[in-house]
N, C-alpha and C positions, 0 to 999 in steps of 0.2 A: 551569239558572238562573245558575250561576256564570259560564258562558261568555258569557251575555248581558251581565252586569255588566262583565266584562273588555272585551268588545267596545265597550260604550258608553264606557268610560273611554278606551280607545284612540282611538276616533273623536273624542272631545272633545279629547284631547291633540294629535291630528294636525290638527284644524281650527283650533285657536286661533292658531298662527303665521300662518295664511293671512290673518287679519284684522289682524295686528300692523302690517303695512305701511300699512294705512289710518290707524291711529292715529298712526304716525310721520309720514306725509305731511301729515295734517291739522295736527298740532302744528307742523310746519315752516312751513306756510303761515299759521297763526294766530299771528302774531308777538306780539300783545298778550295772548294766552291767555285771551280772553273767551268762547271756545266758538263763535265765528263768524268766518268769513273775509269780510273786506270787499273791495270793489273795489280799494281802495288796496293791501291786502295781496297780492292776486293780481297786480296790476301790479308791485309791488315784487319779486315772485318771477319776473318776466319773462313773465307771461302777457298776451296780448292779450285784452282783455275787451270784448265788445259789451254796452253798457249794457242794451239791450232783453233780451238773453238772460240777463243777470244778474238783472234784475227778474223775468223769467219763472221762473228757478230759485229765487228767494227766495219760496217759497210763503207764508210767514207774514208777509211784508212788514216784516221787521225791519232791513232795510238790510245784512244779512249772511247768509252761508250757514252753517247748522249742518251737522254731519256728514252727516245723511241727505240734506239738500238738495244738498250738494256732490257726494256720490258718486252720487246719482240722476241728476244733470245734468252729470257730469264731462266728457262728450264736448264740451260747450260751451267748455271751458277746456283743451283738449289742447295748445294751442300754447304752453304754458309752456316755458321754457328748462330 
């Protein structure tokens, strides 16, 4: 039982840094820190943005991409500098 607990803690510790880059990237793109990335923020970061693809990625129609929306559809915005 003790080995299972140690294994779970080790797995958690090793997996946490894997997602840290997502938080850092999102914070870098979200210049106004409102929790969403706008078309303007993506363009300011050097991304070429297709308005139709941005609207498709914006599932909740909030005119901005939250973390889930951005990372689910990140392939649409790969042309960033």
